[in-house]
All heavy atoms as TSV, in Angstrom:
chain	resi	resn	atom	element	x	y	z
A	1	MET	N	N	7.640	-0.425	26.058
A	1	MET	CA	C	7.236	-1.800	26.168
A	1	MET	C	C	5.884	-1.966	25.472
A	1	MET	O	O	5.020	-1.110	25.535
A	1	MET	CB	C	7.150	-2.172	27.642
A	1	MET	CG	C	6.864	-3.636	27.874
A	1	MET	SD	S	6.992	-4.017	29.624
A	1	MET	CE	C	8.440	-5.024	29.583
A	2	ALA	N	N	5.689	-3.063	24.760
A	2	ALA	CA	C	4.457	-3.309	24.013
A	2	ALA	C	C	3.306	-3.609	24.976
A	2	ALA	O	O	3.483	-4.236	26.008
A	2	ALA	CB	C	4.664	-4.479	23.063
A	3	THR	N	N	2.143	-3.145	24.585
A	3	THR	CA	C	0.964	-3.408	25.404
A	3	THR	C	C	0.303	-4.697	24.942
A	3	THR	O	O	0.580	-5.213	23.863
A	3	THR	CB	C	-0.045	-2.247	25.303
A	3	THR	OG1	O	-0.494	-2.164	23.959
A	3	THR	CG2	C	0.587	-0.940	25.733
A	4	ALA	N	N	-0.620	-5.204	25.747
A	4	ALA	CA	C	-1.329	-6.431	25.403
A	4	ALA	C	C	-2.290	-6.220	24.233
A	4	ALA	O	O	-2.702	-7.170	23.597
A	4	ALA	CB	C	-2.083	-6.945	26.620
A	5	ASN	N	N	-2.633	-4.974	23.917
A	5	ASN	CA	C	-3.569	-4.670	22.838
A	5	ASN	C	C	-2.860	-4.452	21.505
A	5	ASN	O	O	-3.438	-3.921	20.581
A	5	ASN	CB	C	-4.411	-3.445	23.213
A	5	ASN	CG	C	-5.653	-3.324	22.354
A	5	ASN	OD1	O	-6.125	-4.298	21.796
A	5	ASN	ND2	N	-6.166	-2.118	22.255
A	6	ASN	N	N	-1.614	-4.846	21.390
A	6	ASN	CA	C	-0.848	-4.651	20.160
A	6	ASN	C	C	-1.102	-5.826	19.215
A	6	ASN	O	O	-0.227	-6.627	18.931
A	6	ASN	CB	C	0.641	-4.516	20.468
A	6	ASN	CG	C	1.408	-4.005	19.269
A	6	ASN	OD1	O	0.828	-3.563	18.289
A	6	ASN	ND2	N	2.715	-4.076	19.351
A	7	THR	N	N	-2.335	-5.917	18.729
A	7	THR	CA	C	-2.731	-6.954	17.789
A	7	THR	C	C	-3.287	-6.292	16.545
A	7	THR	O	O	-3.517	-5.081	16.513
A	7	THR	CB	C	-3.825	-7.858	18.399
A	7	THR	OG1	O	-4.985	-7.051	18.646
A	7	THR	CG2	C	-3.356	-8.492	19.706
A	8	VAL	N	N	-3.507	-7.093	15.515
A	8	VAL	CA	C	-4.088	-6.556	14.283
A	8	VAL	C	C	-5.471	-5.983	14.584
A	8	VAL	O	O	-5.814	-4.891	14.127
A	8	VAL	CB	C	-4.166	-7.649	13.196
A	8	VAL	CG1	C	-4.934	-7.146	11.982
A	8	VAL	CG2	C	-2.776	-8.090	12.794
A	9	HIS	N	N	-6.254	-6.699	15.357
A	9	HIS	CA	C	-7.599	-6.208	15.717
A	9	HIS	C	C	-7.497	-4.876	16.458
A	9	HIS	O	O	-8.272	-3.948	16.201
A	9	HIS	CB	C	-8.323	-7.253	16.575
A	9	HIS	CG	C	-9.732	-6.874	16.884
A	9	HIS	ND1	N	-10.079	-6.181	18.016
A	9	HIS	CD2	C	-10.883	-7.071	16.189
A	9	HIS	CE1	C	-11.372	-5.976	18.024
A	9	HIS	NE2	N	-11.891	-6.511	16.921
A	10	GLY	N	N	-6.531	-4.767	17.380
A	10	GLY	CA	C	-6.348	-3.518	18.114
A	10	GLY	C	C	-5.938	-2.367	17.210
A	10	GLY	O	O	-6.399	-1.238	17.377
A	11	ARG	N	N	-5.092	-2.656	16.230
A	11	ARG	CA	C	-4.656	-1.612	15.288
A	11	ARG	C	C	-5.809	-1.160	14.398
A	11	ARG	O	O	-5.935	0.026	14.082
A	11	ARG	CB	C	-3.503	-2.117	14.445
A	11	ARG	CG	C	-2.241	-2.283	15.238
A	11	ARG	CD	C	-1.096	-2.713	14.362
A	11	ARG	NE	N	-0.127	-3.433	15.165
A	11	ARG	CZ	C	0.528	-4.506	14.777
A	11	ARG	NH1	N	0.337	-4.978	13.571
A	11	ARG	NH2	N	1.378	-5.101	15.572
A	12	ILE	N	N	-6.649	-2.109	13.975
A	12	ILE	CA	C	-7.805	-1.746	13.148
A	12	ILE	C	C	-8.754	-0.863	13.944
A	12	ILE	O	O	-9.264	0.141	13.443
A	12	ILE	CB	C	-8.511	-3.012	12.623
A	12	ILE	CG1	C	-7.613	-3.706	11.604
A	12	ILE	CG2	C	-9.863	-2.662	12.002
A	12	ILE	CD1	C	-8.102	-5.066	11.171
A	13	GLU	N	N	-9.005	-1.219	15.188
A	13	GLU	CA	C	-9.877	-0.402	16.035
A	13	GLU	C	C	-9.283	0.990	16.253
A	13	GLU	O	O	-10.008	1.983	16.230
A	13	GLU	CB	C	-10.114	-1.093	17.381
A	13	GLU	CG	C	-11.019	-2.302	17.279
A	13	GLU	CD	C	-12.375	-1.981	16.691
A	13	GLU	OE1	O	-12.965	-0.941	17.060
A	13	GLU	OE2	O	-12.843	-2.766	15.854
A	14	GLN	N	N	-7.974	1.075	16.438
A	14	GLN	CA	C	-7.325	2.371	16.619
A	14	GLN	C	C	-7.462	3.211	15.346
A	14	GLN	O	O	-7.742	4.417	15.417
A	14	GLN	CB	C	-5.853	2.188	16.972
A	14	GLN	CG	C	-5.138	3.496	17.221
A	14	GLN	CD	C	-3.664	3.283	17.567
A	14	GLN	OE1	O	-3.174	2.165	17.571
A	14	GLN	NE2	N	-2.983	4.369	17.856
A	15	ALA	N	N	-7.283	2.586	14.187
A	15	ALA	CA	C	-7.416	3.310	12.925
A	15	ALA	C	C	-8.851	3.799	12.743
A	15	ALA	O	O	-9.076	4.912	12.254
A	15	ALA	CB	C	-7.007	2.420	11.758
A	16	ARG	N	N	-9.835	2.991	13.133
A	16	ARG	CA	C	-11.234	3.407	13.020
A	16	ARG	C	C	-11.514	4.647	13.861
A	16	ARG	O	O	-12.311	5.495	13.473
A	16	ARG	CB	C	-12.157	2.282	13.462
A	16	ARG	CG	C	-12.337	1.220	12.444
A	16	ARG	CD	C	-13.377	0.208	12.888
A	16	ARG	NE	N	-13.465	-0.850	11.912
A	16	ARG	CZ	C	-13.893	-2.063	12.169
A	16	ARG	NH1	N	-14.281	-2.377	13.394
A	16	ARG	NH2	N	-13.939	-2.967	11.236
A	17	MET	N	N	-10.864	4.734	15.006
A	17	MET	CA	C	-11.096	5.880	15.883
A	17	MET	C	C	-10.358	7.125	15.409
A	17	MET	O	O	-10.837	8.236	15.590
A	17	MET	CB	C	-10.670	5.543	17.318
A	17	MET	CG	C	-11.571	4.533	17.992
A	17	MET	SD	S	-11.171	4.268	19.723
A	17	MET	CE	C	-9.561	3.495	19.608
A	18	GLU	N	N	-9.186	6.958	14.813
A	18	GLU	CA	C	-8.326	8.102	14.506
A	18	GLU	C	C	-8.475	8.634	13.085
A	18	GLU	O	O	-8.239	9.815	12.852
A	18	GLU	CB	C	-6.862	7.733	14.755
A	18	GLU	CG	C	-6.563	7.492	16.223
A	18	GLU	CD	C	-5.113	7.129	16.474
A	18	GLU	OE1	O	-4.317	7.117	15.508
A	18	GLU	OE2	O	-4.779	6.852	17.623
A	19	LEU	N	N	-8.820	7.793	12.112
A	19	LEU	CA	C	-8.876	8.234	10.723
A	19	LEU	C	C	-10.269	8.730	10.360
A	19	LEU	O	O	-11.269	8.153	10.757
A	19	LEU	CB	C	-8.485	7.091	9.781
A	19	LEU	CG	C	-7.048	6.596	9.894
A	19	LEU	CD1	C	-6.839	5.408	8.970
A	19	LEU	CD2	C	-6.062	7.691	9.579
A	20	THR	N	N	-10.273	9.808	9.577
A	20	THR	CA	C	-11.546	10.335	9.079
A	20	THR	C	C	-11.926	9.570	7.812
A	20	THR	O	O	-11.071	8.961	7.155
A	20	THR	CB	C	-11.424	11.829	8.748
A	20	THR	OG1	O	-10.519	11.979	7.652
A	20	THR	CG2	C	-10.944	12.628	9.949
A	21	PRO	N	N	-13.198	9.606	7.430
A	21	PRO	CA	C	-13.601	8.941	6.179
A	21	PRO	C	C	-12.841	9.478	4.954
A	21	PRO	O	O	-12.541	8.725	4.030
A	21	PRO	CB	C	-15.098	9.247	6.078
A	21	PRO	CG	C	-15.525	9.413	7.501
A	21	PRO	CD	C	-14.356	10.080	8.181
A	22	THR	N	N	-12.505	10.752	4.961
A	22	THR	CA	C	-11.746	11.328	3.846
A	22	THR	C	C	-10.348	10.720	3.777
A	22	THR	O	O	-9.866	10.386	2.688
A	22	THR	CB	C	-11.652	12.856	4.008
A	22	THR	OG1	O	-12.966	13.395	4.094
A	22	THR	CG2	C	-10.915	13.479	2.836
A	23	GLN	N	N	-9.697	10.556	4.920
A	23	GLN	CA	C	-8.363	9.950	4.937
A	23	GLN	C	C	-8.413	8.507	4.454
A	23	GLN	O	O	-7.527	8.066	3.714
A	23	GLN	CB	C	-7.767	10.011	6.339
A	23	GLN	CG	C	-7.394	11.400	6.780
A	23	GLN	CD	C	-6.993	11.455	8.240
A	23	GLN	OE1	O	-7.584	10.795	9.084
A	23	GLN	NE2	N	-5.973	12.254	8.534
A	24	VAL	N	N	-9.425	7.769	4.845
A	24	VAL	CA	C	-9.574	6.382	4.395
A	24	VAL	C	C	-9.796	6.344	2.885
A	24	VAL	O	O	-9.186	5.533	2.183
A	24	VAL	CB	C	-10.724	5.691	5.151
A	24	VAL	CG1	C	-11.009	4.322	4.570
A	24	VAL	CG2	C	-10.402	5.578	6.629
A	25	ALA	N	N	-10.639	7.232	2.368
A	25	ALA	CA	C	-10.918	7.270	0.934
A	25	ALA	C	C	-9.664	7.612	0.135
A	25	ALA	O	O	-9.395	7.003	-0.906
A	25	ALA	CB	C	-12.024	8.275	0.645
A	26	VAL	N	N	-8.881	8.580	0.610
A	26	VAL	CA	C	-7.644	8.949	-0.088
A	26	VAL	C	C	-6.662	7.792	-0.065
A	26	VAL	O	O	-6.014	7.479	-1.079
A	26	VAL	CB	C	-7.028	10.229	0.540
A	26	VAL	CG1	C	-5.620	10.462	0.032
A	26	VAL	CG2	C	-7.902	11.429	0.246
A	27	GLY	N	N	-6.539	7.115	1.062
A	27	GLY	CA	C	-5.640	5.963	1.161
A	27	GLY	C	C	-6.048	4.847	0.208
A	27	GLY	O	O	-5.197	4.276	-0.483
A	28	LEU	N	N	-7.346	4.536	0.156
A	28	LEU	CA	C	-7.810	3.496	-0.759
A	28	LEU	C	C	-7.614	3.897	-2.216
A	28	LEU	O	O	-7.276	3.061	-3.059
A	28	LEU	CB	C	-9.277	3.186	-0.486
A	28	LEU	CG	C	-9.554	2.442	0.817
A	28	LEU	CD1	C	-11.058	2.322	1.047
A	28	LEU	CD2	C	-8.894	1.087	0.817
A	29	ALA	N	N	-7.811	5.178	-2.527
A	29	ALA	CA	C	-7.600	5.652	-3.903
A	29	ALA	C	C	-6.133	5.525	-4.301
A	29	ALA	O	O	-5.821	5.129	-5.430
A	29	ALA	CB	C	-8.067	7.104	-4.042
A	30	LEU	N	N	-5.221	5.847	-3.392
A	30	LEU	CA	C	-3.794	5.710	-3.695
A	30	LEU	C	C	-3.415	4.253	-3.908
A	30	LEU	O	O	-2.669	3.927	-4.844
A	30	LEU	CB	C	-2.953	6.314	-2.564
A	30	LEU	CG	C	-2.953	7.828	-2.481
A	30	LEU	CD1	C	-2.231	8.287	-1.211
A	30	LEU	CD2	C	-2.284	8.426	-3.705
A	31	VAL	N	N	-3.914	3.375	-3.071
A	31	VAL	CA	C	-3.624	1.946	-3.233
A	31	VAL	C	C	-4.182	1.444	-4.561
A	31	VAL	O	O	-3.517	0.682	-5.273
A	31	VAL	CB	C	-4.194	1.141	-2.038
A	31	VAL	CG1	C	-4.169	-0.354	-2.308
A	31	VAL	CG2	C	-3.414	1.463	-0.777
A	32	ALA	N	N	-5.392	1.855	-4.910
A	32	ALA	CA	C	-5.994	1.433	-6.181
A	32	ALA	C	C	-5.195	1.959	-7.374
A	32	ALA	O	O	-4.962	1.224	-8.340
A	32	ALA	CB	C	-7.439	1.910	-6.257
A	33	ALA	N	N	-4.768	3.213	-7.315
A	33	ALA	CA	C	-3.993	3.793	-8.426
A	33	ALA	C	C	-2.651	3.096	-8.583
A	33	ALA	O	O	-2.234	2.776	-9.704
A	33	ALA	CB	C	-3.798	5.288	-8.195
A	34	LEU	N	N	-1.971	2.839	-7.473
A	34	LEU	CA	C	-0.686	2.142	-7.555
A	34	LEU	C	C	-0.867	0.706	-8.034
A	34	LEU	O	O	-0.075	0.213	-8.833
A	34	LEU	CB	C	0.014	2.162	-6.193
A	34	LEU	CG	C	0.591	3.499	-5.778
A	34	LEU	CD1	C	1.077	3.427	-4.331
A	34	LEU	CD2	C	1.718	3.912	-6.694
A	35	GLY	N	N	-1.907	0.051	-7.559
A	35	GLY	CA	C	-2.181	-1.313	-8.017
A	35	GLY	C	C	-2.460	-1.361	-9.507
A	35	GLY	O	O	-1.954	-2.228	-10.220
A	36	PHE	N	N	-3.256	-0.410	-9.998
A	36	PHE	CA	C	-3.535	-0.345	-11.432
A	36	PHE	C	C	-2.243	-0.133	-12.220
A	36	PHE	O	O	-1.995	-0.830	-13.212
A	36	PHE	CB	C	-4.515	0.789	-11.734
A	36	PHE	CG	C	-4.782	0.974	-13.200
A	36	PHE	CD1	C	-5.707	0.171	-13.845
A	36	PHE	CD2	C	-4.093	1.933	-13.927
A	36	PHE	CE1	C	-5.948	0.325	-15.207
A	36	PHE	CE2	C	-4.326	2.097	-15.277
A	36	PHE	CZ	C	-5.256	1.285	-15.917
A	37	ALA	N	N	-1.429	0.810	-11.775
A	37	ALA	CA	C	-0.188	1.100	-12.493
A	37	ALA	C	C	0.738	-0.107	-12.501
A	37	ALA	O	O	1.320	-0.444	-13.540
A	37	ALA	CB	C	0.513	2.305	-11.857
A	38	LEU	N	N	0.865	-0.786	-11.365
A	38	LEU	CA	C	1.778	-1.925	-11.303
A	38	LEU	C	C	1.276	-3.123	-12.107
A	38	LEU	O	O	2.068	-3.896	-12.632
A	38	LEU	CB	C	2.005	-2.339	-9.849
A	38	LEU	CG	C	2.808	-1.351	-9.009
A	38	LEU	CD1	C	2.809	-1.796	-7.551
A	38	LEU	CD2	C	4.225	-1.230	-9.522
A	39	LEU	N	N	-0.024	-3.284	-12.223
A	39	LEU	CA	C	-0.562	-4.457	-12.908
A	39	LEU	C	C	-0.786	-4.262	-14.407
A	39	LEU	O	O	-0.605	-5.197	-15.178
A	39	LEU	CB	C	-1.889	-4.874	-12.265
A	39	LEU	CG	C	-1.783	-5.461	-10.874
A	39	LEU	CD1	C	-3.174	-5.700	-10.304
A	39	LEU	CD2	C	-0.996	-6.746	-10.888
A	40	PHE	N	N	-1.198	-3.061	-14.836
A	40	PHE	CA	C	-1.683	-2.914	-16.199
A	40	PHE	C	C	-0.842	-2.024	-17.106
A	40	PHE	O	O	-1.073	-2.028	-18.314
A	40	PHE	CB	C	-3.128	-2.398	-16.183
A	40	PHE	CG	C	-4.068	-3.371	-15.540
A	40	PHE	CD1	C	-4.606	-3.105	-14.303
A	40	PHE	CD2	C	-4.379	-4.558	-16.158
A	40	PHE	CE1	C	-5.459	-4.004	-13.695
A	40	PHE	CE2	C	-5.230	-5.472	-15.564
A	40	PHE	CZ	C	-5.774	-5.186	-14.331
A	41	VAL	N	N	0.082	-1.266	-16.577
A	41	VAL	CA	C	0.890	-0.398	-17.440
A	41	VAL	C	C	1.972	-1.248	-18.086
A	41	VAL	O	O	2.783	-1.850	-17.409
A	41	VAL	CB	C	1.516	0.762	-16.636
A	41	VAL	CG1	C	2.464	1.562	-17.503
A	41	VAL	CG2	C	0.420	1.662	-16.092
A	42	GLN	N	N	1.973	-1.300	-19.389
A	42	GLN	CA	C	2.930	-2.146	-20.089
A	42	GLN	C	C	3.823	-1.364	-21.061
A	42	GLN	O	O	4.498	-1.965	-21.880
A	42	GLN	CB	C	2.184	-3.251	-20.845
A	42	GLN	CG	C	1.490	-4.221	-19.920
A	42	GLN	CD	C	2.453	-4.961	-19.003
A	42	GLN	OE1	O	3.509	-5.411	-19.437
A	42	GLN	NE2	N	2.115	-5.061	-17.742
A	43	GLU	N	N	3.809	-0.049	-20.982
A	43	GLU	CA	C	4.753	0.736	-21.779
A	43	GLU	C	C	6.153	0.289	-21.358
A	43	GLU	O	O	6.490	0.315	-20.172
A	43	GLU	CB	C	4.545	2.218	-21.514
A	43	GLU	CG	C	5.483	3.140	-22.256
A	43	GLU	CD	C	5.247	3.140	-23.751
A	43	GLU	OE1	O	4.104	2.950	-24.184
A	43	GLU	OE2	O	6.236	3.296	-24.481
A	44	PRO	N	N	6.987	-0.148	-22.292
A	44	PRO	CA	C	8.265	-0.769	-21.899
A	44	PRO	C	C	9.123	0.078	-20.960
A	44	PRO	O	O	9.644	-0.445	-19.971
A	44	PRO	CB	C	8.968	-1.002	-23.227
A	44	PRO	CG	C	7.860	-1.133	-24.213
A	44	PRO	CD	C	6.780	-0.200	-23.730
A	45	MET	N	N	9.264	1.357	-21.232
A	45	MET	CA	C	10.127	2.183	-20.383
A	45	MET	C	C	9.536	2.300	-18.968
A	45	MET	O	O	10.233	2.154	-17.974
A	45	MET	CB	C	10.313	3.569	-20.992
A	45	MET	CG	C	11.248	4.473	-20.191
A	45	MET	SD	S	11.333	6.110	-20.907
A	45	MET	CE	C	12.670	5.882	-22.047
A	46	LEU	N	N	8.232	2.544	-18.888
A	46	LEU	CA	C	7.573	2.655	-17.588
A	46	LEU	C	C	7.552	1.308	-16.877
A	46	LEU	O	O	7.786	1.225	-15.671
A	46	LEU	CB	C	6.153	3.191	-17.765
A	46	LEU	CG	C	5.352	3.417	-16.494
A	46	LEU	CD1	C	6.062	4.416	-15.588
A	46	LEU	CD2	C	3.976	3.936	-16.833
A	47	HIS	N	N	7.301	0.245	-17.630
A	47	HIS	CA	C	7.275	-1.090	-17.042
A	47	HIS	C	C	8.640	-1.440	-16.437
A	47	HIS	O	O	8.714	-1.963	-15.325
A	47	HIS	CB	C	6.891	-2.124	-18.107
A	47	HIS	CG	C	6.878	-3.519	-17.592
A	47	HIS	ND1	N	5.823	-4.026	-16.890
A	47	HIS	CD2	C	7.800	-4.502	-17.661
A	47	HIS	CE1	C	6.086	-5.269	-16.552
A	47	HIS	NE2	N	7.278	-5.583	-17.003
A	48	ASP	N	N	9.710	-1.127	-17.155
A	48	ASP	CA	C	11.055	-1.412	-16.639
A	48	ASP	C	C	11.373	-0.591	-15.405
A	48	ASP	O	O	11.977	-1.100	-14.454
A	48	ASP	CB	C	12.108	-1.148	-17.721
A	48	ASP	CG	C	12.073	-2.182	-18.831
A	48	ASP	OD1	O	11.484	-3.264	-18.609
A	48	ASP	OD2	O	12.628	-1.904	-19.910
A	49	SER	N	N	10.965	0.674	-15.389
A	49	SER	CA	C	11.261	1.496	-14.217
A	49	SER	C	C	10.480	1.002	-13.002
A	49	SER	O	O	11.001	0.986	-11.891
A	49	SER	CB	C	10.961	2.967	-14.488
A	49	SER	OG	O	9.578	3.175	-14.642
A	50	MET	N	N	9.229	0.574	-13.201
A	50	MET	CA	C	8.465	0.030	-12.075
A	50	MET	C	C	9.034	-1.307	-11.629
A	50	MET	O	O	9.065	-1.619	-10.443
A	50	MET	CB	C	6.987	-0.115	-12.453
A	50	MET	CG	C	6.269	1.217	-12.497
A	50	MET	SD	S	4.486	1.066	-12.627
A	50	MET	CE	C	4.287	0.162	-14.128
A	51	HIS	N	N	9.526	-2.098	-12.575
A	51	HIS	CA	C	10.153	-3.372	-12.236
A	51	HIS	C	C	11.375	-3.126	-11.357
A	51	HIS	O	O	11.566	-3.795	-10.333
A	51	HIS	CB	C	10.545	-4.103	-13.523
A	51	HIS	CG	C	11.162	-5.429	-13.299
A	51	HIS	ND1	N	10.420	-6.572	-13.173
A	51	HIS	CD2	C	12.444	-5.799	-13.163
A	51	HIS	CE1	C	11.234	-7.587	-12.978
A	51	HIS	NE2	N	12.463	-7.149	-12.970
A	52	ASN	N	N	12.182	-2.150	-11.727
A	52	ASN	CA	C	13.365	-1.815	-10.917
A	52	ASN	C	C	12.958	-1.275	-9.549
A	52	ASN	O	O	13.609	-1.574	-8.538
A	52	ASN	CB	C	14.233	-0.800	-11.658
A	52	ASN	CG	C	14.855	-1.397	-12.895
A	52	ASN	OD1	O	15.006	-2.606	-13.003
A	52	ASN	ND2	N	15.187	-0.543	-13.848
A	53	PHE	N	N	11.881	-0.501	-9.490
A	53	PHE	CA	C	11.397	0.004	-8.210
A	53	PHE	C	C	10.967	-1.147	-7.304
A	53	PHE	O	O	11.257	-1.150	-6.114
A	53	PHE	CB	C	10.229	0.970	-8.424
A	53	PHE	CG	C	9.590	1.420	-7.140
A	53	PHE	CD1	C	10.200	2.376	-6.358
A	53	PHE	CD2	C	8.404	0.860	-6.717
A	53	PHE	CE1	C	9.629	2.793	-5.162
A	53	PHE	CE2	C	7.812	1.260	-5.525
A	53	PHE	CZ	C	8.434	2.223	-4.747
A	54	ARG	N	N	10.273	-2.124	-7.873
A	54	ARG	CA	C	9.844	-3.270	-7.065
A	54	ARG	C	C	11.047	-3.998	-6.490
A	54	ARG	O	O	11.039	-4.417	-5.332
A	54	ARG	CB	C	8.987	-4.225	-7.893
A	54	ARG	CG	C	7.576	-3.716	-8.079
A	54	ARG	CD	C	6.782	-4.681	-8.896
A	54	ARG	NE	N	7.199	-4.492	-10.289
A	54	ARG	CZ	C	6.458	-4.755	-11.340
A	54	ARG	NH1	N	5.269	-5.264	-11.187
A	54	ARG	NH2	N	6.889	-4.532	-12.546
A	55	HIS	N	N	12.098	-4.160	-7.286
A	55	HIS	CA	C	13.307	-4.803	-6.766
A	55	HIS	C	C	13.946	-3.946	-5.675
A	55	HIS	O	O	14.409	-4.470	-4.655
A	55	HIS	CB	C	14.317	-5.056	-7.884
A	55	HIS	CG	C	14.010	-6.270	-8.700
A	55	HIS	ND1	N	14.143	-7.542	-8.221
A	55	HIS	CD2	C	13.546	-6.389	-9.959
A	55	HIS	CE1	C	13.796	-8.409	-9.140
A	55	HIS	NE2	N	13.428	-7.733	-10.227
A	56	ALA	N	N	13.979	-2.641	-5.864
A	56	ALA	CA	C	14.564	-1.751	-4.861
A	56	ALA	C	C	13.758	-1.788	-3.567
A	56	ALA	O	O	14.325	-1.642	-2.480
A	56	ALA	CB	C	14.635	-0.323	-5.398
A	57	ALA	N	N	12.453	-2.016	-3.666
A	57	ALA	CA	C	11.600	-2.086	-2.484
A	57	ALA	C	C	11.692	-3.457	-1.816
A	57	ALA	O	O	11.078	-3.671	-0.775
A	57	ALA	CB	C	10.152	-1.783	-2.867
A	58	GLY	N	N	12.425	-4.375	-2.415
A	58	GLY	CA	C	12.600	-5.691	-1.821
A	58	GLY	C	C	11.541	-6.696	-2.227
A	58	GLY	O	O	11.403	-7.746	-1.603
A	59	ILE	N	N	10.795	-6.398	-3.294
A	59	ILE	CA	C	9.751	-7.320	-3.753
A	59	ILE	C	C	10.343	-8.232	-4.811
A	59	ILE	O	O	10.912	-7.767	-5.793
A	59	ILE	CB	C	8.553	-6.521	-4.339
A	59	ILE	CG1	C	7.955	-5.624	-3.267
A	59	ILE	CG2	C	7.513	-7.473	-4.913
A	59	ILE	CD1	C	6.965	-4.638	-3.793
A	60	THR	N	N	10.226	-9.520	-4.601
A	60	THR	CA	C	10.713	-10.489	-5.579
A	60	THR	C	C	9.630	-10.722	-6.605
A	60	THR	O	O	8.520	-11.115	-6.265
A	60	THR	CB	C	11.076	-11.816	-4.890
A	60	THR	OG1	O	12.015	-11.545	-3.863
A	60	THR	CG2	C	11.644	-12.802	-5.874
A	61	CYS	N	N	9.922	-10.492	-7.867
A	61	CYS	CA	C	8.884	-10.641	-8.877
A	61	CYS	C	C	9.218	-11.711	-9.911
A	61	CYS	O	O	8.464	-11.912	-10.829
A	61	CYS	CB	C	8.570	-9.297	-9.547
A	61	CYS	SG	S	9.960	-8.315	-9.987
A	62	HIS	N	N	10.334	-12.377	-9.774
A	62	HIS	CA	C	10.601	-13.527	-10.655
A	62	HIS	C	C	11.618	-14.423	-10.027
A	62	HIS	O	O	12.184	-14.189	-9.016
A	62	HIS	CB	C	11.033	-13.112	-12.055
A	62	HIS	CG	C	12.142	-12.103	-12.076
A	62	HIS	ND1	N	13.463	-12.417	-11.880
A	62	HIS	CD2	C	12.115	-10.772	-12.271
A	62	HIS	CE1	C	14.197	-11.334	-11.955
A	62	HIS	NE2	N	13.394	-10.302	-12.182
């Protein structure tokens, strides 16, 4: 059964207590690398494969 503390604020506080600064840094680096690849890589073959991945992940892009 869900607790009353199951809110976004509660999850952020839980993450602050459980994650180390190294884990946070690695997570942010992965998000930044994936964001860069999805936004700026325009090599046609790579662009098409990422486009297909986005569709497979359920992301509508057009």
